[in-house]
NUROKE-150030 format. One line per 2 residues: number of its first residue (from 1); for each residue x, y, z of C-alpha. Coordinates in steps of 0.25 Angstrom, whole numbers, plus 5000, padded with zeros to 4 digits. Layout:
# NUROKE-150030
NUM	X,Y,Z | ...
# end
This chain:
# NUROKE-150030
1	5000,4999,4999 | 5005,5014,4997
3	5009,5024,5007 | 5006,5037,5010
5	5017,5049,5015 | 5010,5060,5025
7	5021,5069,5029 | 5020,5073,5041
9	5026,5086,5051 | 5028,5077,5065
11	5029,5065,5070 | 5015,5068,5078
13	5008,5067,5064 | 5012,5051,5063
15	5004,5049,5076 | 4992,5054,5069
17	4996,5047,5057 | 4997,5034,5067
19	4984,5036,5071 | 4976,5039,5058
21	4981,5031,5049 | 4978,5016,5048
23	4988,5010,5037 | 5000,5017,5045
25	5010,5007,5037 | 5007,5014,5025
27	5008,5028,5030 | 5021,5035,5027
29	5025,5049,5034 | 5035,5061,5028
31	5040,5071,5035 | 5053,5081,5036
33	5060,5083,5048 | 5073,5086,5056
35	5082,5076,5060 | 5084,5075,5074
37	5092,5063,5078 | 5096,5049,5074
39	5099,5037,5081 | 5102,5022,5078
41	5102,5010,5087 | 5107,4997,5085
43	5092,4990,5087 | 5081,5002,5081
45	5091,5007,5070 | 5089,5022,5066
47	5080,5032,5072 | 5080,5045,5066
49	5070,5057,5073 | 5067,5070,5066
51	5060,5082,5074 | 5053,5094,5067
53	5054,5100,5080 | 5039,5105,5082
55	5038,5113,5096 | 5052,5118,5092
57	5056,5104,5101 | 5064,5092,5099
59	5056,5079,5098 | 5043,5085,5099
61	5038,5076,5088 | 5051,5068,5080
63	5049,5060,5069 | 5058,5044,5072
65	5060,5039,5061 | 5065,5025,5060
67	5067,5014,5049 | 5060,5002,5045
69	5074,4994,5042 | 5081,5002,5052
71	5095,4993,5051 | 5097,4991,5036
73	5108,4998,5027 | 5096,5007,5020
75	5091,5013,5033 | 5106,5015,5038
77	5110,5022,5025 | 5098,5032,5026
79	5101,5037,5039 | 5116,5037,5035
81	5113,5045,5023 | 5104,5054,5032
83	5113,5058,5041 | 5126,5060,5030
85	5116,5070,5024 | 5114,5078,5038
87	5131,5075,5041 | 5126,5067,5054
89	5135,5058,5057 | 5132,5045,5062
91	5140,5039,5076 | 5139,5026,5073
93	5145,5013,5067 | 5134,5004,5063
95	5142,4991,5063 | 5145,4994,5079
97	5140,4983,5088 | 5127,4993,5094
99	5126,5005,5085 | 5119,5016,5090
101	5118,5030,5090 | 5109,5044,5093
103	5110,5058,5085 | 5102,5067,5092
105	5099,5081,5090 | 5103,5082,5076
107	5096,5096,5075 | 5105,5104,5083
109	5116,5100,5073 | 5109,5102,5060
111	5095,5101,5053 | 5093,5087,5046
113	5079,5089,5038 | 5074,5076,5033
115	5063,5070,5027 | 5057,5057,5031
117	5046,5047,5025 | 5044,5033,5031
119	5034,5025,5037 | 5027,5029,5049
121	5026,5019,5062 | 5022,5021,5077
123	5030,5013,5086 | 5023,5014,5099
125	5030,5027,5103 | 5032,5037,5092
127	5029,5038,5077 | 5039,5032,5070
129	5044,5035,5054 | 5051,5023,5047
131	5059,5031,5035 | 5060,5027,5022
133	5065,5040,5017 | 5074,5050,5025
135	5079,5061,5018 | 5087,5073,5021
137	5082,5089,5018 | 5095,5099,5016
139	5093,5110,5024 | 5096,5119,5011
141	5085,5112,5005 | 5075,5114,5018
143	5078,5128,5018 | 5076,5130,5003
145	5062,5124,5005 | 5058,5132,5018
147	5062,5145,5012 | 5056,5145,4998
149	5044,5142,5008 | 5038,5128,5001
151	5025,5124,5005 | 5028,5107,5008
153	5026,5099,5020 | 5042,5097,5018
155	5043,5114,5020 | 5032,5114,5030
157	5040,5103,5038 | 5052,5110,5037
159	5048,5124,5039 | 5042,5120,5052
161	5054,5110,5057 | 5062,5126,5055
163	5051,5132,5063 | 5053,5125,5071
165	5070,5125,5074 | 5069,5140,5074
167	5059,5139,5087 | 5068,5129,5093
169	5080,5138,5088 | 5074,5149,5096
171	5074,5142,5108 | 5088,5143,5118
173	5083,5132,5124 | 5086,5122,5113
175	5099,5117,5108 | 5093,5120,5093
177	5099,5131,5086 | 5102,5134,5071
179	5116,5141,5070 | 5119,5129,5077
181	5116,5119,5066 | 5128,5113,5057
183	5121,5116,5045 | 5117,5132,5048
185	5122,5141,5039 | 5118,5155,5034
187	5107,5152,5023 | 5101,5143,5036
189	5102,5156,5046 | 5095,5162,5035
191	5084,5151,5032 | 5083,5151,5048
193	5083,5166,5049 | 5070,5167,5039
195	5063,5157,5046 | 5064,5163,5060
197	5058,5177,5053 | 5048,5169,5046
199	5045,5162,5059 | 5045,5173,5067
201	5033,5179,5056 | 5025,5168,5056
203	5025,5166,5072 | 5022,5183,5072
205	5011,5182,5062 | 5005,5170,5071
207	5003,5179,5083 | 4991,5185,5087
209	4997,5197,5093 | 5002,5201,5080
211	4990,5201,5073 | 4996,5216,5067
213	5003,5208,5056 | 4992,5202,5048
215	4994,5210,5038 | 5007,5206,5037
217	5005,5194,5035 | 5003,5193,5018
219	5020,5197,5019 | 5021,5185,5027
221	5014,5174,5017 | 5026,5166,5016
223	5028,5162,5029 | 5013,5156,5029
225	5016,5146,5018 | 5020,5136,5028
227	5008,5139,5037 | 4999,5137,5027
229	5005,5123,5023 | 5004,5119,5037
231	4991,5119,5036 | 4990,5111,5023
233	5000,5100,5031 | 4990,5100,5042
235	4978,5097,5031 | 4985,5086,5025
237	4999,5078,5028 | 4997,5065,5016
239	5006,5068,5005 | 5001,5064,4992
241	5016,5066,4987 | 5027,5064,4994
243	5031,5079,5001 | 5042,5088,4993
245	5056,5087,5001 | 5069,5091,5001
247	5079,5080,5000 | 5094,5082,4998
249	5097,5073,4986 | 5111,5075,4990
251	5109,5065,5003 | 5109,5053,4996
253	5094,5051,4998 | 5086,5049,4983
255	5073,5054,4983 | 5063,5042,4979
257	5051,5051,4975 | 5050,5057,4962
259	5058,5070,4958 | 5046,5080,4960
261	5045,5076,4974 | 5059,5080,4977
263	5062,5094,4984 | 5065,5104,4972
265	5079,5109,4977 | 5078,5119,4969
267	5066,5129,4971 | 5062,5143,4965
269	5075,5152,4969 | 5070,5162,4978
271	5077,5176,4981 | 5088,5177,4992
273	5086,5187,5002 | 5097,5195,5007
275	5097,5201,5021 | 5084,5208,5024
277	5084,5220,5033 | 5082,5215,5046
279	5079,5229,5052 | 5079,5243,5046
281	5092,5244,5053 | 5099,5235,5041
283	5103,5244,5030 | 5108,5238,5015
285	5122,5240,5011 | 5124,5251,5002
287	5139,5248,4998 | 5144,5262,5002
289	5157,5263,5011 | 5149,5272,5021
291	5142,5259,5028 | 5157,5253,5032
293	5161,5267,5038 | 5149,5273,5044
295	5141,5260,5049 | 5135,5262,5065
297	5138,5250,5073 | 5124,5243,5073
299	5119,5246,5058 | 5117,5233,5048
301	5117,5233,5032 | 5113,5221,5024
303	5124,5220,5013 | 5126,5211,5002
305	5141,5204,4997 | 5151,5194,4997
307	5162,5189,5006 | 5177,5192,5004
309	5182,5184,5016 | 5183,5180,5029
311	5194,5183,5040 | 5200,5176,5045
313	5201,5169,5034 | 5203,5156,5039
315	5198,5147,5050 | 5194,5132,5055
317	5184,5136,5065 | 5174,5144,5070
319	5181,5145,5083 | 5192,5155,5077
321	5179,5165,5081 | 5182,5163,5096
323	5196,5172,5091 | 5192,5183,5081
325	5181,5188,5073 | 5179,5184,5059
327	5179,5195,5045 | 5170,5192,5035
329	5173,5202,5023 | 5161,5205,5015
331	5159,5214,5001 | 5147,5220,5001
333	5142,5219,4984 | 5144,5235,4983
335	5158,5233,4986 | 5161,5220,4975
337	5167,5232,4967 | 5178,5235,4978
339	5191,5227,4977 | 5192,5215,4985
341	5206,5210,4983 | 5209,5213,4997
343	5198,5212,5008 | 5198,5227,5015
345	5188,5227,5025 | 5176,5238,5026
347	5182,5245,5013 | 5180,5233,5002
349	5173,5224,5011 | 5166,5223,5026
351	5171,5216,5036 | 5160,5208,5043
353	5164,5202,5057 | 5160,5190,5065
355	5164,5190,5079 | 5162,5177,5085
357	5155,5163,5082 | 5141,5164,5086
359	5140,5176,5076 | 5147,5167,5064
361	5137,5156,5067 | 5125,5165,5067
363	5130,5170,5053 | 5135,5157,5047
365	5131,5146,5054 | 5138,5134,5059
367	5141,5127,5045 | 5151,5140,5043
369	5164,5138,5053 | 5176,5139,5047
371	5183,5148,5036 | 5181,5140,5023
373	5164,5138,5026 | 5163,5153,5028
375	5171,5156,5020 | 5163,5148,5010
377	5150,5153,5014 | 5154,5168,5014
379	5163,5168,4999 | 5151,5161,4992
381	5140,5168,4993 | 5136,5184,4990
383	5128,5186,5005 | 5118,5197,5012
385	5124,5201,5023 | 5117,5210,5036
387	5131,5217,5043 | 5130,5225,5055
389	5140,5236,5061 | 5144,5231,5074
391	5153,5234,5086 | 5167,5228,5087
393	5172,5232,5101 | 5185,5228,5105
395	5182,5230,5120 | 5173,5239,5129
397	5175,5252,5122 | 5180,5250,5109
399	5174,5245,5096 | 5174,5246,5082
401	5164,5243,5071 | 5161,5230,5062
403	5152,5224,5051 | 5146,5211,5056
405	5137,5201,5049 | 5120,5200,5054
407	5117,5191,5044 | 5121,5184,5030
409	5111,5180,5017 | 5118,5172,5005
411	5113,5178,4993 | 5120,5171,4981
413	5132,5161,4977 | 5144,5170,4973
415	5153,5165,4963 | 5164,5161,4969
417	5177,5170,4961 | 5191,5163,4960
419	5194,5171,4971 | 5184,5165,4981
421	5185,5153,4976 | 5200,5153,4980
423	5197,5157,4992 | 5188,5147,4995
425	5196,5134,4989 | 5211,5138,4987
427	5218,5134,4974 | 5229,5124,4974
429	5240,5136,4974 | 5233,5140,4989
431	5237,5127,4993 | 5250,5122,4987
433	5263,5130,4984 | 5266,5123,4972
435	5280,5131,4971 | 5285,5122,4984
437	5277,5110,4984 | 5272,5116,4999
439	5259,5115,5002 | 5251,5125,5010
441	5238,5123,5016 | 5229,5134,5019
443	5218,5137,5030 | 5206,5133,5021
445	5196,5123,5027 | 5187,5114,5018
447	5172,5118,5018 | 5169,5102,5022
449	5174,5105,5034 | 5167,5116,5040
451	5164,5111,5053 | 5172,5116,5067
453	5178,5103,5071 | 5192,5103,5077
455	5203,5100,5069 | 5210,5089,5077
457	5222,5077,5077 | 5217,5064,5082
459	5227,5066,5094 | 5217,5077,5099
461	5204,5068,5096 | 5195,5068,5110
463	5181,5062,5109 | 5173,5063,5121
465	5164,5053,5124 | 5149,5053,5119
467	5153,5065,5112 | 5155,5067,5097
469	5167,5077,5091 | 5170,5081,5077
471	5184,5085,5072 | 5193,5086,5061
473	5206,5081,5058 | 5216,5075,5049
475	5221,5062,5045 | 5228,5053,5038
477	5219,5042,5031 | 5227,5027,5035
479	5215,5016,5032 | 5200,5015,5028
481	5192,5005,5030 | 5179,5001,5019
483	5172,4990,5027 | 5162,4996,5035
485	5149,4998,5025 | 5147,5012,5031
487	5157,5018,5032 | 5173,5021,5030
489	5183,5019,5043 | 5197,5026,5041
491	5209,5027,5049 | 5215,5042,5050
493	5228,5046,5056 | 5236,5061,5060
495	5245,5052,5069 | 5242,5056,5080
497	5238,5049,5093 | 5224,5047,5100
499	5222,5037,5110 | 5205,5038,5109
501	5201,5022,5106 | 5196,5020,5091
503	5193,5008,5084 | 5206,5001,5077
505	5215,5009,5066 | 5214,4998,5055
507	5225,4998,5045 | 5232,5008,5052
509	5246,5008,5045 | 5254,5020,5038
511	5257,5013,5024 | 5265,5003,5031
513	5261,4992,5038 | 5270,4992,5049
515	5268,5007,5052 | 5254,5008,5059
517	5247,5020,5065 | 5244,5018,5081
519	5230,5013,5085 | 5229,5025,5092
521	5235,5035,5078 | 5224,5036,5070
523	5209,5036,5070 | 5200,5029,5063
525	5186,5036,5057 | 5174,5032,5048
527	5168,5039,5038 | 5155,5038,5031
529	5156,5034,5016 | 5150,5047,5012
531	5161,5056,5018 | 5172,5045,5013
533	5166,5046,4998 | 5168,5062,4999
535	5183,5057,5006 | 5188,5047,4995
537	5183,5055,4984 | 5192,5065,4991
539	5204,5054,4991 | 5200,5050,4975
541	5205,5065,4970 | 5218,5063,4977
543	5222,5050,4977 | 5215,5045,4964
545	5211,5032,4973 | 5198,5031,4982
547	5203,5028,4998 | 5199,5013,4996
549	5208,5012,4983 | 5220,5018,4990
551	5219,5008,5004 | 5232,4999,5005
553	5228,4985,4997 | 5223,4976,5008
555	5222,4986,5019 | 5214,4997,5024
557	5226,5009,5024 | 5226,5018,5017
559	5240,5027,5021 | 5247,5026,5010
561	5240,5036,5004 | 5242,5049,5015
563	5228,5053,5015 | 5226,5064,5024
565	5213,5068,5028 | 5203,5077,5036
567	5193,5074,5042 | 5181,5078,5050
569	5177,5069,5060 | 5166,5066,5070
571	5171,5057,5082 | 5164,5051,5094
573	5166,5039,5103 | 5159,5026,5100
575	5161,5013,5107 | 5173,5022,5116
577	5180,5024,5103 | 5183,5035,5093
579	5172,5034,5083 | 5176,5046,5070
581	5168,5048,5060 | 5173,5056,5048
583	5164,5065,5042 | 5173,5072,5033
585	5186,5069,5027 | 5195,5076,5018
587	5208,5073,5010 | 5219,5083,5013
589	5229,5084,5002 | 5240,5092,5001
591	5232,5101,4994 | 5220,5103,5002
593	5218,5117,5009 | 5219,5112,5025
595	5218,5123,5037 | 5229,5126,5045
597	5225,5118,5056 | 5225,5106,5046
599	5237,5109,5043 | 5244,5107,5057
601	5237,5092,5057 | 5242,5089,5045
603	5255,5092,5045 | 5256,5086,5059
605	5250,5073,5052 | 5260,5074,5042
607	5272,5075,5050 | 5267,5064,5060
609	5264,5056,5047 | 5279,5054,5045
611	5282,5050,5058 | 5273,5038,5056
613	5275,5034,5042 | 5289,5033,5034
615	5295,5040,5024 | 5296,5030,5015
617	5280,5025,5016 | 5278,5040,5013
619	5288,5041,5002 | 5279,5028,4995
621	5267,5035,4996 | 5273,5049,4994
623	5260,5051,4982 | 5250,5047,4989
625	5255,5056,5002 | 5258,5066,4996
627	5243,5071,4991 | 5240,5074,5007
629	5254,5073,5013 | 5264,5084,5011
631	5275,5079,5007 | 5288,5079,4997
633	5299,5070,4993 | 5312,5076,4999
635	5325,5067,4997 | 5317,5056,4997
637	5310,5057,5007 | 5296,5062,5011
639	5294,5077,5018 | 5283,5084,5024
641	5279,5099,5014 | 5275,5109,5026
643	5268,5118,5020 | 5262,5133,5023
645	5251,5137,5030 | 5251,5152,5028
647	5239,5156,5022 | 5244,5170,5018
649	5248,5176,5006 | 5262,5173,5000
651	5262,5183,4994 | 5261,5193,5004
653	5275,5196,5011 | 5272,5204,5021
655	5279,5197,5032 | 5292,5192,5024
657	5294,5206,5018 | 5290,5216,5027
659	5303,5222,5029 | 5301,5228,5013
661	5286,5233,5018 | 5283,5248,5019
663	5279,5251,5034 | 5269,5262,5035
665	5267,5268,5049 | 5255,5269,5055
667	5244,5269,5045 | 5230,5270,5046
669	5222,5259,5047 | 5210,5264,5039
671	5221,5266,5028 | 5226,5251,5032
673	5213,5244,5031 | 5211,5249,5017
675	5224,5243,5013 | 5221,5236,4999
677	5234,5233,4994 | 5240,5219,4997
679	5252,5219,4991 | 5256,5232,5000
681	5268,5228,5008 | 5267,5238,5019
683	5267,5238,5032 | 5261,5246,5043
685	5264,5249,5057 | 5251,5251,5064
687	5249,5258,5079 | 5237,5249,5083
689	5227,5247,5095 | 5223,5232,5097
691	5210,5230,5097 | 5204,5216,5096
693	5216,5202,5095 | 5207,5192,5088
695	5217,5178,5086 | 5216,5164,5086
697	5227,5154,5081 | 5226,5157,5068
699	5225,5173,5069 | 5227,5186,5078
701	5219,5198,5074 | 5223,5213,5079
703	5211,5222,5078 | 5218,5235,5077
705	5216,5249,5076 | 5223,5262,5076
707	5214,5270,5080 | 5221,5272,5095
709	5212,5282,5100 | 5202,5278,5112
711	5190,5279,5105 | 5179,5267,5107
713	5175,5266,5091 | 5185,5262,5082
715	5184,5264,5068 | 5184,5251,5060
717	5193,5257,5049 | 5204,5258,5060
719	5204,5245,5064 | 5213,5234,5057
721	5216,5219,5060 | 5230,5213,5060
723	5231,5198,5058 | 5241,5189,5063
725	5239,5176,5056 | 5246,5162,5059
727	5249,5159,5047 | 5258,5172,5046
729	5264,5170,5059 | 5277,5162,5054
731	5278,5173,5043 | 5280,5183,5058
733	5292,5172,5062 | 5281,5166,5073
735	5276,5153,5076 | 5264,5147,5071
737	5261,5144,5084 | 5262,5157,5090
739	5249,5163,5088 | 5242,5152,5097
741	5251,5154,5107 | 5248,5169,5110
743	5241,5171,5121 | 5227,5178,5119
745	5229,5186,5131 | 5242,5193,5124
747	5234,5196,5112 | 5224,5204,5120
749	5233,5211,5126 | 5236,5217,5114
751	5221,5223,5112 | 5220,5239,5115
753	5236,5238,5115 | 5242,5249,5104
755	5255,5240,5094 | 5261,5245,5083
757	5261,5234,5073 | 5268,5233,5059
759	5256,5226,5049 | 5256,5221,5034
761	5245,5215,5025 | 5246,5201,5024
763	5238,5196,5013 | 5229,5183,5017
765	5230,5173,5003 | 5217,5169,4995
767	5211,5180,5002 | 5208,5195,5000
769	5212,5197,5014 | 5223,5208,5018
771	5227,5206,5033 | 5236,5215,5042
773	5245,5208,5048 | 5259,5212,5058
775	5271,5213,5050 | 5286,5210,5055
777	5278,5207,5069 | 5277,5196,5077
779	5266,5193,5083 | 5273,5192,5097
781	5278,5205,5094 | 5265,5212,5092
783	5259,5204,5106 | 5272,5212,5112
785	5265,5224,5110 | 5254,5219,5120
787	5261,5222,5132
# end
């Protein structure tokens, strides 16, 4: 007998169906909801729960989903694919004796919308849906559907869920916050902001005390379409046709319905709105310099244009925002014709300040968490900003005015020119110096590694009991096993030691059979097939063969290839042993752009490997090892090639040729702010007062002024940034470790001191930034003036 499918919006409707339907076995239901928890038990199999957060509470009416064949390979594949789509790692080995796990409160980390179709039943406690189809709905598709105000059952369910989440977000006693979501990003923030405003209007219209607004309702018809549809749904919940859905075909699921039943991913385009004036106080930027020079604190403007750069140019973690303020350099459309070969803040672009981590997350969300992901967002689009003239206080009495960012809306994608593309994707010449064969690395992180996990050595790994940790590391691939049907097992080492208990390291020899890793000298990880296939494709591109094809015959060992990898790992203790799951893996060849932090670990690995692997063994495998190891042949021996970590422009010889420079004494900072000639080798001696100091292990920034009069407000044109970069310390005869050894108290003693400083220009390679940095002044000499 053919079954019918009913669209339901809550589990309470399932109870009504059970009471009313005589042929329960043939009644199927369809619902759209939010994936909230996943359990697995060796006796019952998978149990999935979905919630719509009615009454703005969790588990008020969850859908409970089981499977007709709980232990079949098809069921396991369905669940694994669903979790893979949403990047949910399963902490389990299904082949263990009693596998079980529970993942709760998924919605606190990510919003996972799902469409489910299945047969319902009642287990004596609550209704259960035995799923036949579970299909993920991508967040961009959800946003597009609701933005276009599509009227159907799917849209109504999603609209209700979002309104419930907004109420949940506004409750300070609840843990759920939009800005804490892993998949929160600017477009999503705009979407939430728009729904919050719509919801506020609807609540106002329903308020009987707001009767004076009845004449205003005609202008709010767009907000009423969902309410009209709600009444239609209440009249009839039986579908003649399957509902329109938003299924991401990339998830691995193939829809069995006809193509005309699938969601159209390209609905009619709507004109994208720009930042609206939230009040009469928000003015439109007219492109005049008067705004730059005469705006008062508190004034706000909307302005369209594009970002030119950021400073610091490169940072691996948002933790750096604890130590310094982020600068964004933005060029209004009215200034596109101004020369931007060199960035001149507030002359040919606007310098916008971001002062702390909370401000950053509110603006850009949690997906943007390092310089690479921020650059990819800012440099790819024309945008509309709302900026505000804000007060920047240096102490209780002295302050200046700066531009800060209140809101950002994406207008259109930019056509990436060669210069911008070079900034985002360095060329081979940026990485390798062909004249001497020495390899360079530049501080740049791959966009796929946009997480904020710590980069550590194996010896530094600590896993608390009953906790999950996330970290990054680098290692040499030693062995690889394909015996398990669900994943690939791999053994890595960075030649450091850790006594944490773990499974045995299989086939752990280092090229020669009699030279083996110690049992605590490596780590074993598992990698699910989809991640491994991506990694294996990279291996093929580098070596011409797959990993399986290069394993030493009769073994599972691949140490003879010398593959160095960067890994993103999820770790825990399972049965009191180390359990590591590789979330991402990337091969690090000599031409791979690496961060300075990665270079430290890789160079350590190289040096230690020379003590553990014989020179003759590496010589025999030289052609393979030379892909990832920076090595060369010298007099019949293998030698390491050390690369420069400097990121400044090699053509800038400020430090080496300072003796030949002209020295100008006591110029005005206002004049220096307008300096555009990057080839000018003049040095300048300034008599300045230090207003503030920002620093971490990579950067010290002195914020100074030549306005030495005792007054509260300092004109921004009289303030200069002087930067001391870790990369340049060796050019002024100081140790690279000196930056970290500086006591913050010593730096802070410079504040409010008047000092003399000789400065010069420093052009940062592959950027438009021209920095001011000390010339012929050691950092120790600068600090000596604080006493």
